C-alpha positions in Angstrom: -42.3 -55.0 -46.1 -39.4 -52.8 -45.3 -38.5 -54.9 -42.3 -38.7 -58.1 -44.4 -36.5 -56.6 -47.2 -34.0 -55.4 -44.6 -33.9 -58.8 -42.9 -33.4 -60.5 -46.3 -30.7 -58.1 -47.3 -28.9 -58.6 -43.9 -29.0 -62.4 -44.2 -28.3 -62.9 -47.9 -26.1 -59.9 -48.9 -22.3 -59.7 -48.6 -21.1 -57.7 -45.7 -17.7 -56.3 -44.9 -17.9 -58.5 -41.8 -20.7 -60.3 -40.0 -21.3 -58.4 -36.7 -19.8 -59.7 -33.6 -23.1 -59.7 -31.7 -24.2 -62.7 -33.8 -21.7 -64.9 -32.1 -23.3 -64.7 -28.6 -26.8 -66.0 -29.7 -25.1 -68.6 -31.9 -23.1 -69.9 -29.0 -26.0 -69.8 -26.6 -28.2 -71.9 -28.9 -25.4 -74.3 -29.5 -24.6 -74.7 -25.8 -28.3 -75.6 -25.2 -28.4 -78.1 -28.1 -25.1 -79.7 -27.1 -26.3 -80.1 -23.5 -29.5 -81.7 -24.8 -27.5 -84.1 -26.9 -25.3 -85.2 -24.0 -28.3 -85.8 -21.8 -30.6 -87.5 -24.3 -28.4 -89.3 -26.9 -26.5 -92.4 -25.8 -22.7 -92.2 -26.0 -21.1 -94.5 -28.6 -17.8 -96.1 -27.7 -15.3 -96.3 -30.6 -11.8 -95.1 -29.8 -12.0 -93.4 -26.3 -11.3 -96.6 -24.4 -8.3 -97.4 -26.7 -7.0 -93.9 -26.2 -7.2 -94.3 -22.4 -5.4 -97.7 -22.6 -2.6 -96.2 -24.7 -2.0 -93.2 -22.5 -2.1 -95.4 -19.4 1.0 -97.1 -20.8 2.6 -93.8 -21.4 1.8 -92.6 -17.9 3.3 -95.9 -16.6 6.6 -95.0 -18.2 6.5 -96.6 -21.7 8.2 -94.5 -24.3 8.6 -96.9 -27.3 5.7 -96.2 -29.7 6.0 -99.7 -31.1 5.0 -101.1 -27.7 2.1 -98.8 -26.9 -1.2 -100.4 -27.9 -4.9 -100.3 -27.1 -8.0 -102.3 -27.9 -8.2 -100.9 -31.5 -4.5 -101.4 -32.2 -1.1 -99.6 -31.9 -0.7 -95.9 -31.2 -0.5 -94.1 -34.5 -0.8 -90.4 -33.6 1.9 -87.9 -32.8 2.9 -87.0 -29.2 0.5 -84.1 -28.9 -2.4 -86.6 -29.0 -0.7 -88.5 -26.1 -0.4 -85.4 -23.9 -4.0 -84.2 -24.5 -5.5 -87.6 -23.8 -3.3 -88.0 -20.7 -4.7 -84.8 -19.4 -8.2 -85.9 -20.2 -7.5 -89.2 -18.5 -6.6 -87.3 -15.3 -9.7 -85.2 -15.5 -12.1 -88.2 -16.1 -10.7 -90.7 -13.6 -8.7 -92.7 -16.3 -11.5 -92.3 -18.8 -14.3 -93.7 -16.7 -16.2 -90.4 -16.3 -17.6 -90.2 -19.8 -20.0 -87.4 -19.1 -17.3 -85.1 -17.9 -15.3 -85.9 -21.1 -18.4 -85.1 -23.2 -18.8 -81.7 -21.5 -15.1 -81.0 -22.1 -15.6 -81.8 -25.8 -18.7 -79.5 -25.8 -16.4 -76.7 -24.6 -14.0 -77.6 -27.5 -16.9 -77.6 -29.9 -18.1 -74.1 -28.8 -14.5 -72.8 -28.8 -14.0 -74.1 -32.4 -17.4 -72.5 -33.5 -16.2 -69.2 -32.0 -12.8 -69.4 -33.7 -14.4 -70.3 -37.1 -16.8 -67.4 -36.7 -13.9 -65.0 -36.2 -12.0 -66.5 -39.1 -15.0 -66.0 -41.3 -15.4 -62.5 -40.0 -11.8 -61.7 -41.0 -12.5 -62.9 -44.5 -14.0 -59.7 -45.5 -14.0 -57.4 -48.6 -16.6 -57.5 -51.4 -17.4 -61.3 -51.7 -16.8 -62.1 -48.1 -19.2 -64.6 -46.5 -22.8 -63.3 -45.9 -24.6 -63.9 -42.6 -26.9 -66.6 -43.9 -24.0 -69.2 -44.1 -23.2 -68.9 -40.4 -26.1 -71.1 -39.1 -24.8 -73.8 -41.5 -21.9 -74.1 -39.1 -24.2 -75.2 -36.3 -26.6 -77.5 -38.0 -24.5 -80.6 -38.7 -25.7 -83.8 -37.0 -22.5 -85.6 -37.9 -20.3 -82.9 -36.5 -22.2 -82.9 -33.2 -21.8 -86.7 -33.1 -18.0 -86.5 -33.7 -17.5 -84.1 -30.8 -20.1 -85.1 -28.2 -20.7 -88.8 -28.8 -17.4 -90.2 -30.1 -14.7 -88.1 -28.5 -12.2 -88.4 -31.4 -8.9 -86.5 -31.5 -9.6 -84.8 -34.8 -11.4 -81.8 -33.1 -8.3 -80.8 -31.2 -6.2 -80.7 -34.4 -8.9 -78.8 -36.3 -9.3 -76.2 -33.6 -5.6 -75.4 -33.7 -5.7 -75.2 -37.5 -8.3 -72.5 -37.4 -6.5 -70.8 -34.6 -3.4 -70.7 -36.9 -5.5 -69.3 -39.7 -6.8 -66.5 -37.4 -3.2 -65.7 -36.4 -2.1 -65.6 -40.0 -5.1 -63.3 -40.9 -3.9 -61.0 -38.1 -0.4 -61.3 -39.4 0.9 -62.9 -36.2 3.2 -65.3 -38.1 5.1 -66.9 -35.2 1.9 -67.6 -33.2 0.4 -69.1 -36.4 3.4 -71.3 -36.9 3.1 -72.5 -33.3 -0.6 -73.3 -33.6 -0.2 -75.0 -36.9 2.7 -77.2 -35.8 0.8 -78.1 -32.6 -2.1 -79.1 -34.9 0.1 -81.4 -36.9 1.6 -82.7 -33.7 -1.8 -84.0 -32.6 -2.9 -85.6 -35.9 -1.1 -85.2 -39.2 -4.2 -84.6 -41.3 -3.6 -80.9 -41.3 -0.5 -81.4 -43.4 -3.0 -81.3 -46.3 -3.0 -77.6 -45.9 0.8 -77.3 -46.0 1.2 -76.4 -49.7 -1.0 -73.4 -49.3 0.7 -72.5 -46.0 4.1 -72.6 -47.6 2.9 -70.2 -50.4 1.3 -67.8 -47.8 4.6 -67.6 -45.8 6.7 -67.1 -48.9 4.5 -64.2 -50.2 3.7 -62.6 -46.9 7.0 -62.9 -45.1 9.6 -63.4 -47.8 11.9 -66.3 -48.2 14.2 -65.8 -45.2 11.4 -65.2 -42.7 9.5 -68.1 -44.2 12.4 -70.4 -43.6 12.6 -69.1 -40.0 8.9 -70.0 -39.5 9.5 -73.5 -41.0 12.4 -74.0 -38.5 10.1 -72.9 -35.6 7.5 -75.5 -36.8 10.2 -78.2 -36.9 11.5 -77.3 -33.5 8.0 -77.6 -32.0 7.6 -81.1 -33.5 11.0 -82.1 -32.1 10.0 -80.8 -28.6 6.7 -82.6 -28.7 8.4 -85.9 -29.6 11.5 -85.5 -27.4 10.4 -88.1 -24.7 9.9 -90.7 -27.5 12.7 -89.7 -29.8 15.1 -90.1 -26.9 14.0 -93.7 -26.3 13.0 -95.1 -29.7 13.3 -92.5 -32.4 12.5 -94.9 -35.3 9.4 -96.2 -33.7 8.1 -92.7 -33.0 8.7 -91.3 -36.5 7.3 -94.4 -38.3 4.2 -94.8 -36.1 3.3 -91.2 -35.4 3.7 -90.1 -39.1 2.8 -93.4 -40.9 2.1 -92.2 -44.4 1.9 -95.8 -45.8 -0.9 -96.9 -43.5 -3.6 -98.9 -45.3 -7.3 -98.4 -44.6 -10.0 -101.1 -44.9 -12.6 -100.8 -47.7 -15.5 -101.5 -45.4 -14.9 -98.3 -43.5 -14.5 -95.9 -46.4 -16.9 -93.0 -46.8 -15.7 -91.7 -50.1 -14.6 -94.2 -52.7 -17.0 -97.2 -52.1 -18.6 -96.7 -55.5 -15.4 -97.7 -57.3 -15.5 -101.2 -55.9 -13.1 -103.0 -53.5 -10.7 -104.3 -56.1 -10.1 -100.8 -57.6 -10.0 -99.2 -54.1 -7.2 -101.6 -53.0 -5.2 -101.3 -56.3 -1.9 -99.6 -56.5 -2.9 -97.9 -59.7 -5.9 -96.2 -58.0 -3.6 -95.0 -55.2 -1.0 -93.6 -57.6 -3.8 -92.1 -59.7 -5.2 -90.2 -56.8 -1.7 -89.0 -55.9 -1.2 -87.7 -59.4 -4.5 -85.9 -59.4 -3.6 -84.4 -56.1 -0.3 -83.1 -57.5 -2.0 -81.7 -60.6 -4.7 -79.9 -58.7 -2.2 -78.3 -56.3 0.0 -77.2 -59.2 -3.0 -75.8 -61.0 -4.1 -73.7 -58.1 -0.5 -72.6 -57.5 -0.1 -71.4 -61.2 -3.5 -69.8 -61.6 -4.6 -68.7 -58.1 -2.2 -68.9 -55.2 0.6 -66.9 -56.8 -1.7 -64.0 -57.6 -0.5 -61.7 -54.8 3.0 -61.7 -56.4 1.5 -60.3 -59.6 4.3 -62.2 -61.4 4.4 -64.9 -64.0 4.8 -68.4 -62.7 8.5 -68.6 -63.5 9.1 -65.2 -61.9 7.1 -66.3 -58.9 9.4 -69.3 -58.5 12.3 -67.0 -58.6 11.2 -65.6 -55.3 12.7 -68.7 -53.7 16.2 -67.9 -54.9 16.0 -64.2 -55.5 13.5 -62.7 -52.9 11.7 -59.4 -53.7 13.0 -56.4 -51.9 11.9 -52.9 -51.0 8.6 -51.7 -52.2 7.8 -54.8 -54.2 8.3 -57.0 -51.2 6.0 -54.8 -49.1 3.3 -54.7 -51.8 3.3 -58.5 -52.3 3.0 -59.0 -48.5 0.1 -56.6 -48.3 -1.8 -58.4 -51.0 -1.9 -61.5 -48.8 -5.3 -60.7 -47.4 -7.3 -62.5 -44.7 -9.7 -63.7 -47.4 -6.8 -65.0 -49.5 -5.4 -66.9 -46.5 -8.7 -68.5 -45.6 -9.6 -69.5 -49.1 -6.1 -70.9 -49.9 -5.9 -73.0 -46.7 -9.4 -74.4 -47.0 -9.0 -75.1 -50.7 -5.7 -77.0 -50.1 -7.5 -79.1 -47.4 -10.5 -79.8 -49.7 -8.1 -80.9 -52.5 -6.4 -83.3 -50.1 -9.7 -84.7 -49.0 -10.9 -85.1 -52.6 -7.8 -87.1 -53.5 -7.6 -89.1 -50.2 -7.7 -92.8 -50.7 -10.1 -93.3 -47.8 -12.1 -90.9 -45.6 -13.6 -92.1 -42.3 -16.6 -90.6 -40.5 -14.6 -88.6 -38.0 -12.7 -86.9 -40.8 -15.9 -84.9 -41.5 -14.6 -82.5 -38.8 -11.8 -81.6 -41.2 -14.3 -80.5 -43.8 -17.5 -79.3 -42.2 -16.3 -76.0 -40.7 -15.0 -74.8 -44.0 -17.8 -76.0 -46.3 -20.2 -73.1 -46.0 -17.4 -70.6 -46.9 -16.0 -72.6 -49.8 -19.4 -73.1 -51.3 -20.1 -69.4 -51.0 -16.7 -68.5 -52.6 -17.8 -70.5 -55.6 -20.2 -67.7 -56.4 -23.3 -70.0 -56.1 -26.5 -68.5 -54.8 -27.9 -69.3 -51.3 -30.2 -72.1 -52.4 -27.3 -73.9 -54.2 -25.1 -73.4 -51.2 -27.7 -74.8 -48.8 -28.6 -77.6 -51.2 -25.0 -78.8 -51.6 -24.3 -78.5 -47.9 -27.4 -80.6 -47.2 -26.3 -83.2 -49.8 -22.9 -83.4 -48.1 -24.5 -83.7 -44.6 -26.7 -86.5 -45.8 -23.9 -88.4 -47.4 -21.7 -88.3 -44.3 -24.6 -89.5 -42.1 -25.3 -92.7 -44.2 -23.8 -95.7 -42.3 -22.4 -97.8 -43.7 -21.7 -95.8 -46.8 -23.3 -96.8 -50.1 -22.4 -96.2 -53.7 -24.8 -93.2 -53.7 -23.6 -91.6 -50.5 -19.9 -92.1 -51.4 -20.6 -90.6 -54.8 -22.2 -87.6 -53.1 -19.2 -87.1 -50.8 -16.7 -87.1 -53.8 -19.1 -85.0 -55.9 -19.6 -82.2 -53.4 -15.9 -82.1 -52.7 -15.1 -81.9 -56.4 -17.7 -79.1 -56.8 -16.1 -77.2 -53.9 -12.6 -77.4 -55.4 -13.8 -76.4 -58.9 -16.0 -73.7 -57.3 -13.2 -72.3 -55.3 -11.1 -72.0 -58.4 -13.8 -70.5 -60.5 -15.0 -68.1 -57.8 -11.6 -66.5 -57.5 -10.9 -66.3 -61.2 -10.9 -62.5 -61.5 -9.6 -61.8 -58.0 -6.5 -59.8 -57.4 -5.7 -58.9 -53.8 -5.2 -55.2 -53.6 -4.1 -55.0 -50.0 -4.9 -55.9 -46.4 -7.7 -53.9 -44.9 -7.2 -53.1 -41.2 -9.8 -51.6 -39.1 -9.1 -49.4 -36.1 -9.0 -52.3 -33.7 -6.3 -54.0 -35.9 -4.3 -50.9 -36.1 -4.4 -50.3 -32.3 -3.3 -53.9 -31.6 -0.6 -53.9 -34.3 -0.5 -56.1 -37.3 3.1 -57.4 -37.3 4.6 -60.2 -35.4 7.9 -59.3 -33.8 8.8 -57.1 -36.8 8.3 -59.9 -39.2 5.5 -58.4 -41.3 6.0 -56.4 -44.4 6.2 -53.1 -42.6 8.8 -54.5 -40.2 10.9 -55.7 -43.2 10.4 -52.3 -44.9 11.6 -50.5 -41.8 14.7 -52.6 -41.7 
């Protein structure tokens, strides 16, 4: 009985951090499962061939985005996508060797799983994620399908987003800026996290350093787009970052239950935009500003009159790894909740963070597992139905509300560093709070 109680406590109780040794068996099981899927489940062609057709035109010398097209339409992703799939084209004989591509995506899947594990591990202190939620990262049928059987570009963008989160948790701000900008430079969906990212930089680095990091991100975007900006700048900007793109009702995963007429209406679109803005503002006022320990108006004053000295240092130290992960994942969930249309590959934006956000709500293990299962079921219904789309929106809404509720009494008291962190150093080129204090 003692063994059973110990195992239960280990799996369902909060730990300062899940032990590192759990990662190896998790990756081993996943590698075996992924290999089995590649060998036994037929590959499904959706966008891979179109990607290869598009990058073939780039490799042939075309630099006008308006003229680069594939079987599914024009090129609508930033330059990072083009470079990655050009590299994949070279490795797979212009896309003909699908099996090799699948194994490359398996490597990306395992790398993302390892990165997410480390990000979860850094989100420690009191209510950090318990061990039992880790297997939920490896049980998604839809996620395996996106990576191994569809070969979409979303996984590259998401890997870099979590790499950025890990860098921010380690207070490596410039590396985090580079990873985040590269993520946006592949697919702009990670812009959903930008409001939280901006607040994190303002609080952790101060206004001037935050502006510097924003400039670094912008420079990376410029460098990525240079070949296209030099030839047809308008085409590149309007196609790679096409915010006005319309999605077809028949492919939507989330809002099918409202009906096609409502889905296509401008009022519905503006309503979602308004809800998005209200939710972001609500989290900013009641949750994201908390490390400043100021009123909202006083928090806004940090933009024009930055904190100095001891207060600056204390604010920065309250931006903990847990605060960073929760804020970024919540901003992403808010964006997905208010998105006019979600498609099946977009599940990769959500799935890696779902177990943590459900846990942060304060719900018990059975509620967490049940809501995770409901979400997984809904994203595997094809085509979507009124019931499945309602479940998608419902679970997203519960995650957003749960994240807000679960952090209601939370005040970040400081960044806890273990010996390993202290040995490696926590500041990035003197840009952390200690570096600013020393200056």
